[in-house]
N, C-alpha and C positions, 0 to 999 in steps of 0.2 A: 811430760807435757812438751809438745813441739811448737806450741802457738797456733796451730791450724784449727779452724772451727770443726766441730764435730761433724762427721758425715752421717747421713741417713741411708740405711740400707734400701736399696731398691728391689730386693728380692720379695716376691709375694709370700705372704704368710700361708703356712699349710693349714688345710682344712682340717677340722677334727677328724680323726681316724684315718687321715691320709699318710700319716708317717709309717715308714716300715718298722722292723724291730718289734717293740712291745707297745707301740702306740695305741693298740687295742685294749680297751678297759677290762678289769677282771670280770665284771658283771657281764659284759658282752661275750668274753670268752666262755664263760658258764654257759650262756644262752646257746652258743653254737654246739657245745658238748651234749646238749639235750639230757639234763639230769634226770628227767622222767624215765629215760631209757637206760640208765645205768644198771638198772636190776638185770638186764640181759648179759652183763658182763660179771658183775659183782656177785649176783645171785648164782649164777652158774658156776662160779669158783667156789662159793660156800658150800653149795650142794655137792661138789666134788670132794670137799674136806670131809662131809658127812658120810659120803660113800667109802671113805677109806676106813670107816669105823671110829672116827674120832668126832667129837663135837667141836673141840678146838685144838689147834696145834701151836706149839711154841717155836716152830720153824721160822727163823728169820726170814728165809726165802718166801714163805707163804704170805707173811705179813707185808713183805715187799711187793709181792704180786698183788695182794688185795689193794694196797695204795695205788699201784700203777693201774689197776682195771677200774679206776674211779675217772677222775678228770683227764689225765694223761691219755689213756688209751682211747676213751671216748672222743677226745679232741681228735685224734688221729682218725677214728673212723668217720665222724660227721664233720670235722674241719676240712679234711681232703674232699669229702663229698660236696660240701658247699662251695668249696674253691672251683671244683670242676662243673657244678651245676648252676652257675650264676645265671646263664641264659634261660634255663628251664625254670628255676625258681622265680625269676621275674614274672614268669607267667602263671605261677601257682598261687592260688588265693589262700592256701593254708600255711605258707611260709611267712616268716616274719614274727612268729610268736613261740609258743612251747613246742610246736611241731618242727621247728627248724628255723634258722636264721635266714634272712635274705640279705646277703653282704652288700654293704654301700661301696660306693666308689673309693678306692684308695685303701681299703681294709684288707686286701688279699695279702700284701707283704707282711704285714703285722700278724695276722692269723697264721701264716706259714712261720713267722718267727717263733710264736708262742708254742706251735705244735713241735717244732723241733727242739726248744728249749725245755719242754716237759718230758718229751719222749727219749731223747738221746740219753741223758744222764741216767734215767731209770733203766733203760736197756742195757748200759754199761754195768750198772749195778747188778742188774739179774743175770748177767752173763757170767758175773763173778760168784753168784749165789746158787743158781739152778744147775742141776745136773745136765748133761748134753741132751738127753732126750726131751725133758720138759722145755728147755731153752728152744730147741728145733721146732716144737710144737707152737710155742708161744710166737716165734718169729714167722711160722707159716701162717698163723691166724693174722698177724699184722699184715703180711705180704698179700693175703686174700683181700683184706679190707682195702689196702692200697690199691690193688688191682682192680677192685670193684669201682673205683672212682677215677683213678689216674690214667690218662692215655700213655701208652698206646693200647694197653690191655682193656681197660675200661669195661670190665664184664658187665656194668649196668646196662650198656647198650647192645649186649650180645644175647640173643635168645637161649634160654635154658641155663647158659652161664651166669646170668645175673641171679638166679636164685640158687643154683648149686654152690656158687662161691660164698653163699650165706651160712654155709656149714662152719664157716670162721667163728660163728657165735658159740657153737657147741664145743669147740676144741678146748677152751679153758676147764671143762669138766673134768678132763684127765690130767691137768697140771699138779693137783695135789697128790693124786697116785704116782705119777712119775717123779715128783720131788721127794715123796716119802717112801719110794721103793715098794709100793703096794700093788696088787693086782689092778690092772686097768678095767674100768667098767664098761665093756665094749657094748653091751645090749644098751644100757643108759646112754651111751654116746651115740649109737646109730639112731635111737629114737629121737634124741634131741636134733640131730642132724636132720631128720625127716621132717620134724616140726619147724625147723629153721627154714627149711626150702618152702614148706607150705605158707608159712606166715609171711615170707617175703612176697610170695605172688598174691596172696589175700591183701596186704598192704598197698600192693602196686596197683591193684584194680581202680582205686579212686584216682589214679594219676593217668589214666588211659588217655583222656581227651587232651590233657596238657602235654603229656610226652609225645603223642601223635603230632600235635601242632608243633612242637620244638624239633620234630624229625627223628625222635629216638624210636627204635624198633626194639621193644623189650618183649619179654614172654607175655606179659599182660597185654601189650598192644597187639601182639600177633594172635593171641587166643580170643581176645575181646573179653568183655566182663563175663559173660556166661561161661565161656571156656575157661577162664581163670578161676571162677568159682569152683567148677569140677575139678581143676587141676589142684587146687589148694586142698580140697576135700580129700582127694586121693592120698596126698601126702600125710594129712591129719590122720586119716585112717590107718596108714602104715606105721606112723608113730605111735598111735595106740596099740596097734597090734604088737609092736617091739616092746612096749612097756607092760602088756598084759602079764607075762610070766614074772616080772618084777613087783608090780602093784596093780592090781585090778581096779583099786580106787582111783589111781592116778590116771590109768588109761581111761576109766570112765569119765573123769573130770576132763581130760583133754577132748574126748569125743564130744561131751556135752557142751562145753565152752566153744572150742575152735570148730568142731564139726558142725555144731549149731550155727555158729556165724557164716560158714560157707554154705549151709543149706539154705539160711535166710537171704544171703545174696543170690543164690540160684534161683529162688522164688521171685525175687525182684532184681533182676540183673542190670543194674544201672550204675553209673559213677556216683550219683547222689546217695543211693543206698550204701554203697561201699564207704563213702565218706562219714555216713552217720554210724557206721559200724566201727570206724576206726578207733574211737575211744575205748571200746570194749576189747579190740585187739591189743591196745596198749595195756589193757589191765589182764589179759589172759596169762602172761607169765607169772604174774603175782598170784592169780587164783590156782592155777595148775601147779606151780612152783610152791605155793603155800600148802596145797593138799599133800604133795609129796614130802615137802620138808617137814611137816608136822608128823607125819608117819615115821620118818628117818629119826627125828630126835626122840620120839616116843620109844622106838626100838633101841636106840643107842643108851637112853637113860635106863632102860629096863635090862640092858645088857644082853638082848636077845637078836641083835643085828649081826 
């Protein structure tokens, strides 16, 4: 004690969420990672395990991959996207809920801190566990997702590259084969790549007006809603054709669900129809993946795969 009266700090208090580092709450971080879409990463990896001929694997590398492709990897995908799209998201009526967060003032630094803290340690661990080929594919997938959102590449604002870069969603399919030194399922990979490009275009149709207003020239903006519906349909047909030799039932499910969505949008080619069909698009990986997964599990249990 020096006998001086206590001083009162004149620094302004920080607003909630304004701090850098980890000021963002866990619930908010989960919202940014869009748990409804985790099936696009986790489901693909699990399907890849089944395509190696195993129902489960005791490989520590695959279990680490499974954990990484939940919150950390999806925070990389959607966190970077939300950081780069703050201006566009402010104009989007569908952001701010389960379809994606609308970042508040001061949350950017905290979100970036969470993204780095959850991804860097996992990537270092996986670098020690994975064979070189598997690690290269994982890093390529992460780089494509980062390039989709982050300048100067920002594939999202580049015609054709916005959808083609979404093959990143398909790449985890081959990680189990590369990790366990099994044959790579090339035909299934190509089918999933085609599906991913088509689905990106279809989902972007609902954002045509908002992206155009924000000055973004995407494939969907360039083609318009009718052209985007035709473009997506062509990719869905290609995906089904590639799946046909592997599973006619899976190919038929993809055509029925995804092709049906594109045809519906083509019949009523406007942004409102695209927005109404979006929940079905979210469910499409569950439906098509479920049909394929049940077949794979059945064949594996019978020992006939």
